[in-house]
Steps between C-alpha positions, in 0.01 A plus 500: 500500500528510118220598265449137410438420868205737535148367539238616252334695781824687576550582131142624467539718808816656358335553161213676671725752671492745208372854544480809281711783638430858393829664404617824342503337154183292526358185665758223545418138583724351771523165678648577843590183693743397770703703746860612517725706272303615193559326167326622184428245223464650150363292214590496130317665214358215291131497399283400795774545759429608857681493829328193641511314167879542489578444867237265645773236544727741687307755704358265767839334553687832523232632737634259763796741541393830342215740452428424135334757275388357166408798285307504173694755297300766312315353205487151649276301731261717699719812502410808297566504125697813404498651151870514411590690185828314443700201633753743653245589769461142621789444744496847665122484543512148647773608741294798620194279539682240710658767719158660547377168642789495748425861592138415579612204713762705684794292371821700452719221361447149364667217314376449143455175308422562133437272204553640146313835491486487881879485511518811282263674743718394795819631335327828414403542865854418614647752256254786549424454873796299633409551865168314445667173396720272710575193284371385161424156361458513121383206287513509121488874545469785257797736486748253360639474147519158331857471374444230239129406479298656217232757578206507541528177696264209446304595812462861386376383158240272662377784724493738202272259308258448786266790418569503124283372213197318646586625850556300821422127490550212736758346268700823499496502880615138504786596266595786732507276809709243310763754392529635855575157645748222430352265240149603607563408863245640742234536233150448636147561375425702813794736443420542129133577569584740783747701294273502194215649706730773629651568157161543332366753749412806283695743720805273495483472122496879462796536735692232315542708185811656657635163613453368146725775365777360720442135416465547125807720468720328758618844613606500861516873581791672669513315833797291384706820472438580867525169685855576620340770716326230708740467794292257706574134563331308219428131455443413134303178453466356151374198315771369270232427239321837515361573151359841593797673666790271403771420750763708322306806624584380852870512418465865394332584831754302700772713342321833535342475847775580753376264777332216314517122517336249266321168557400296194251210492536245222190360328318816600368793296350844569274421795772391742289585805233246407707238315747467789284635779642312799864566410420858402327572832801365692743697285311825547461447875872434543596808297261735676590382851878526466660728757 
């Protein structure tokens, strides 16, 4: 059953499965649905992002085969808001936080599906604690280097402007959703309002000062120097028309990751998992269930 085949009651039940888990780094919000091999879904880092916001079109469908853990990374959704002193702390801290959730749930190893910042978290886990990861699915992920596209990318510039000047507005959130999708596809008033509410939470705004340093500078950190140390099987999934992490970054990762393969969707941008949800869910299921 695909996400599009779910009844509204089923979707609401899945959405209501979230719980705060006390971990060694702080409270972490987790949707825990389905049964089977564990799969962790890690969202991106745009203003107003959260696990369920990013993966509501995927988690219920994947839960037909897997135990799906949709985690709000630190600083987002209902998880705790850390006080980072620099962008360099972001990926290592997120990795520790996600692993602390798995520790509390008694999960020794899982597959990881990460979009953008979530992909960077997944690769950091695979590099620093390789025994905890089995396979990775990375969509428009951090850790790559655009070979030709100028930096900061259009998407980074839009995110960097979101809190600037007059502060967050509904029009700025609409602009953000448009740049993340192909020609504004998938834009909805409900999504814009939901993300704007999350992005204007006072705690989230304080946390976002560190994220803004990344978006305004376009600096990607040092993860790109270390991706060749990720020895796991990796499925790279990209939108050909991604204006946030351009597709030439995927070519860098395809070259550097020893066991990677790449699937590209045309007429698709940064939010592959929602823009091409049905095909994406099938692709991920096939990759994760290979012998």
